[in-house]
C-alpha positions in Angstrom: 4.6 0.0 21.2 4.7 -2.0 18.4 1.2 -2.3 17.2 1.1 1.6 17.4 3.8 1.4 14.7 2.1 -1.3 13.3 -1.3 0.7 12.6 0.5 3.5 11.2 2.0 1.4 9.0 -1.3 0.5 7.5 -2.9 3.2 7.5 0.1 4.3 5.4 -0.4 1.4 3.2 -3.8 2.2 2.8 -3.3 5.6 1.2 -0.5 4.3 -1.0 -2.7 1.0 -2.2 -5.0 2.9 -3.1 -3.1 5.7 -5.5 -1.2 2.7 -6.9 -3.8 0.5 -7.2 -6.2 3.6 -9.6 -2.9 5.1 -11.2 -0.4 2.8 -11.3 -1.7 -0.6 -12.2 -2.5 -0.9 -16.0 -4.0 -4.4 -16.0 -7.3 -4.3 -17.9 -8.6 -7.2 -15.1 -8.4 -4.9 -12.2 -11.7 -3.2 -12.4 -12.7 -0.6 -9.9 -11.4 -0.8 -6.5 -11.4 0.6 -3.1 -8.9 -0.3 -0.5 -11.2 -0.4 2.4 -8.9 -1.4 5.4 -5.2 -3.0 5.8 -4.0 -5.6 9.1 -0.6 -5.6 9.5 1.3 -8.0 11.7 3.3 -6.5 14.7 6.3 -7.9 13.4 6.0 -6.3 9.6 6.6 -9.2 8.0 2.8 -9.8 6.1 0.0 -7.3 5.4 -3.8 -8.0 4.2 -5.4 -5.8 2.7 -9.2 -5.8 2.7 -10.6 -4.2 -0.8 -14.3 -4.0 -1.9 -14.5 -4.3 -5.6 -17.5 -3.2 -7.9 -19.5 -5.0 -9.7 -20.6 -8.9 -9.9 -19.1 -12.2 -8.6 -17.2 -12.7 -11.7 -15.6 -9.4 -12.1 -14.4 -10.0 -8.7 -12.7 -12.9 -8.9 -10.5 -11.4 -12.7 -9.9 -8.4 -10.2 -9.0 -10.6 -7.2 -6.6 -12.6 -10.0 -5.3 -9.1 -11.5 -3.9 -8.1 -8.6 -2.6 -10.9 -7.6 -0.7 -11.1 -10.5 0.5 -7.4 -9.9 1.7 -8.0 -6.4 5.4 -7.8 -7.3 5.4 -4.9 -8.5 2.5 -3.0 -5.8 5.1 -4.7 -3.4 7.7 -2.7 -5.3 5.8 0.5 -5.5 4.8 1.0 -2.1 8.5 -0.3 -0.5 9.6 3.3 -2.3 6.9 5.0 -1.3 7.6 3.8 2.6 10.6 3.8 4.0 11.1 0.4 5.9 13.7 -2.0 6.3 12.0 -4.7 5.1 8.7 -4.5 2.7 5.5 -6.7 4.2 4.0 -9.4 2.1 0.9 -8.3 0.7 -2.5 -10.4 0.8 -5.7 -9.5 -0.9 -9.2 -10.3 0.1 -12.3 -9.3 -0.6 -14.1 -7.0 2.5 -17.7 -8.7 3.2 -18.3 -6.6 5.9 -20.0 -3.3 3.1 -22.4 -7.0 1.8 -23.0 -7.8 5.7 -23.8 -4.3 6.6 -26.6 -4.2 3.6 -27.9 -7.3 4.3 -28.2 -6.3 7.9 -30.0 -3.2 6.8 -32.2 -5.3 4.4 -33.6 -7.5 7.1 -34.0 -3.8 9.7 -35.9 -2.9 6.7 -38.6 -5.7 6.2 -39.3 -6.3 9.8 -40.0 -2.2 10.1 -42.0 -2.8 7.2 -43.7 -5.9 9.0 -44.8 -4.3 12.1 
């Protein structure tokens, strides 16, 4: 039961976070960000937000710093948009899955070209 609710809250947070980050955050350090996934714990206390950032490593670090500084504002916006007794603590992580998938694809392509 709580897993179903956590999944629904995570999907709602993913949608709202995309809107908040793209429209409400005015920090110049925050670049082009896509929210790829959100994992919420069963007790709805913690939310791990996976993001994909366009740019090199320096731009990604700057964006993470900007998002960390905006965490309080983002959390209050989420609290206003989603009706929960307590808004989850948010942590941001770069989603490595896309880069990992691209690396696997290029390795497979190289193997096929060698054959």
